[in-house]
N, C-alpha and C positions, 0 to 999 in steps of 0.2 A: 588618789590622783585628783588634781585640781581640774575642774571643768573648764573647757574653752582653750586649753593649751594643746597645740598641735605638736607632735613630735616629728621632726624632719629627719628622715633616714639619709645617711651619707651613701653615695654611690661608690661601689668598689671600683678599683682602677681598671678592672676588666670590663666594666659596664660603661665607662666613659667613652665618648666619641673621640676617635683619633683621626687626624688629618695628615695628609702628605701633600707636599708641593714640589713641583719640578724646579730644578736649578736652571736658570737661564743666564746667558752671557750678555755682555754689553751691547752686542749688535741687535739682540732681540729687544732689549730695553729701548734702543734708539728708535725703533720703528713701531713701538707699542702705541695703540690707539688710546689707551687709558693709562697714562703714566702715573706711577706711584712715587712717593718720596724715597722709599728704599731703592727702587730701581734708578731713579735720577741721581741719587748720591753715588751709587755704584758706577753709573755711566761716567760721572765726573771724575771719579778716582781712576778709572781705566783710561781716561784721556791723557793722564800724566805720562811723560816719557819713562819707560822702564817699568810700568805698572804690571803686576802679575795678579790675575784673578782667577778664581775657580767657579764663579757664578754667584747668583743671589737667588733665594727662594722667591718665586713669583706667586703672589696672592691670587692671581687670576686663574692659576692652574690647581687650586686647592681641591682635593678630592677626599672623601671620607673613606677610611680604611675599614673594611669589614673585619670584625673580630673573630668570626667563626668560619 
């Protein structure tokens, strides 16, 4: 083996951090104190007549999911 070369091990999929976010509706995005681009785009789409939406993941509600 050559000196000075570090071997980087890949993490298994079970060792990676996983996150979950809550789905929020347009009324939540409308009163948000820290608006994001995704939320504002969703809010604009929901303002159109006849728009149907199921929510958008909110980055402010991101939580780490424990694997074990």
